C-alpha positions as a printed Julia matrix, in Angstrom:
60×3 Matrix{Float64}:
 -10.28  -11.51   -5.56
  -9.9   -11.28   -1.8
  -6.4    -9.81   -2.28
  -7.92   -6.9    -4.19
 -10.49   -6.34   -1.47
  -7.79   -6.25    1.19
  -5.72   -3.82   -0.87
  -8.73   -1.55   -1.38
  -9.53   -1.72    2.33
  -5.96   -0.68    3.17
  -6.27    2.33    0.85
  -9.6     3.34    2.4
  -8.1     3.02    5.89
  -5.2     5.25    4.82
  -7.62    7.9     3.56
  -9.66    7.75    6.77
  -6.52    8.08    8.89
  -5.33   11.0     6.76
  -8.66   12.77    7.14
  -8.75   12.21   10.9
  -5.18   13.41   11.26
  -5.85   16.55    9.23
  -8.93   17.52   11.23
  -6.95   17.77   14.42
  -7.12   14.31   15.95
  -3.38   14.09   16.1
  -0.23   13.36   14.26
  -0.42    9.69   15.26
  -3.45    9.14   13.0
  -1.74   10.98   10.17
   1.3     8.72   10.61
  -0.99    5.68   10.6
  -2.3     6.94    7.26
   1.25    7.11    5.93
   1.9     3.55    7.14
  -1.27    2.25    5.48
  -0.42    4.01    2.24
   3.07    2.49    2.23
   1.54   -0.93    2.84
  -0.91   -0.3    -0.03
   1.87    0.59   -2.47
   4.0    -2.36   -1.4
   1.08   -4.69   -2.17
   0.5    -3.01   -5.54
   4.13   -3.01   -6.66
   5.11   -6.42   -5.29
   6.08   -9.02   -7.86
   4.69  -12.5    -7.43
   7.57  -14.19   -9.21
   5.48  -15.04  -12.26
   7.42  -12.86  -14.68
  11.2   -12.84  -14.86
  13.05   -9.56  -14.44
  14.91   -8.09  -17.43
  18.24   -9.15  -15.88
  17.08  -12.76  -15.63
  15.99  -12.88  -19.28
  19.3   -11.32  -20.44
  21.29  -14.11  -18.75
  19.49  -16.88  -20.64
């Protein structure tokens, strides 16, 4: 459960950074938003090794 909370917090931080960057507080905050969003998507799309990939099942 704490992994979901961390992922949600990362998304919220990205949105806050985007909003601050858009209102004129600088490109650095906007770039921080991009970095947080990339981190968010990496956490969402990461495989935990529990399910084999299609290539692994074809080799069996």
